[in-house]
N, C-alpha and C positions, 0 to 999 in steps of 0.2 A: 510378410506375405501380402501380396497385392491382390485385391478382389476386382474382377472385371465388373463393369457396370451392369451387364446382363445378369450376372450371378447375384449382385447386390439387389437388383430389382426382384429376382426370384425369392431371395431371402426375405425381403420386405413383404412380398405378397403372401408368403407362407406364414410369417408372423402375424400379419393382419388377419388372415383366415383363421388362424388358431384363436386369436383374440376375439373375433366375431363369434366363433363357436362357443367359447367359454364365457362370454359376456353375460348371457342370460343367467347362467348358473351362479356366477360371481355376484351379480346384482342381487339375486334372491338371498344369498347367504351373507352378503356384506352388511355390516352394522356399524353405524357411527353415532356418537353423541354429538349434538350440534349446539353451538353457543353463538348467539347473534348479539352484536353491539352496534347501536345506531348513534351516529353523530350528526347533529345539524351542522351544515357547512354553509359558509357565505364568504363573499369577497366583494368589495366595491372597487372597481377598476376606475382610476381617475387619471387625468392628465398630470404629468410629472410636475412636482413643485420642488424647487431647489432652495436650500438654505445652507449657505457656506459650502456649496458644492456637494451636499449630501441629500439624497432623496429621503423624504420623511413620510410616515403614515403606515408603516407595517405593524400589524398587531401580532404579538408573539404569545398569545395566551395558549393554554394547553388543549384547547378544543380544536375543531376544524374551522374556526372563524379566522380568516386570513386578514381581516381588517381592510383598510384602504391601501391599495397598491397602485403605484404608477403603472401606466400601460406599458407593455413589452418588458416586464420584469418577471422573475421567477422566484418562488419561495417554496421550500420543502418543509413539511411537518412530518412527524414520525408517529406511527402507532406501535406501541410496545405490546407484544403478544408473548405470553409464557405458557408452555404446554409441557406435560410430563412424558409425552411420547410423540413420535413422529405424527404430524397432523397436517391437514390441508387448510390453507387460509384462502378465502375468496373475498374479494372486495367488489362491491357494486355501488354505483352512484345513481341518484335521480335528480331531477331538476335541471335548470339551465346552467348550473355550475359544472355539470358533468363534462361538457365539452372543453372546459379549461383544466380539468384535473388529469394527471397521468400517473399510472401505477402499474405494477406487474401483477397479474392475477390470472389464474390461481397460482399459488406457490406452496411448496412443501417445506415445513420448518420442523426443527427439533429444539427443545429447550427454550431459551429466550431469544427473541428476534425483534429487531426494529424494522418496520416496513415503511418505506418512504412513500408519501403522497405529495405530489408536486402540483402547484397551481401555476399556470402560465397565463399571465394577464394580457391576453391579446385582443380583448373586446371591451370597450368602455361600457360602464354601467354596473348595476347591482346584479349579482348572480348568487343564487342560493339553491339549496337542495339538501339531500341527505347522503351520507357515506355509511354504508352497512358493511361491517366486517363479520364474516361468518367463519367459524373454526369448526372443521369436521375432524373429530378425534375418533379413530377406530377403537371399537370395544370388543372385537373378536379377531380371530386369526385371518379370516377372509378380508377384513378391512385393512389389516396390517399388510397382507400380501398385495392387495390392490395398490396401496401407497408405495410399497417397495418397487413394484413393476412400473408404476407411473414415474417414480424418481429415476429409475434406470433409463427409461425411455426418454425422459427429458434431457438426460446427459448425452444421449446419442444424437438428438435432433436439435 
């Protein structure tokens, strides 16, 4: 079945209208448990140094410290998140390292999930800040419904 663009626009307008009308009720009744984890983050972007055709200086410790990185290289670290039910994970960064980091946020997860945080060393110098990972875990029916709807909508758009 093919949907004309005018009909699709009408469907979207109706769904948005319903969503706007139900939003105050859902927000009042939705309840989440919140957990925050903060990581200090830093990277020192340096001019490349070659030893036997290999770039050196990448720190692979389990924190968000990326160590010394040659300019114009990328490195990904992972945050492991485990939840017992569908939850929303939001990532926020502060400091001048923020403009070098890339990640997808918010995201809906279930069970165990590895969330990539990538640094792109495009500016020379020392960059630091904080990475905050927030997990919103629904603790009532309205919270679960909110995440179900959000998950379905994210698959459409």
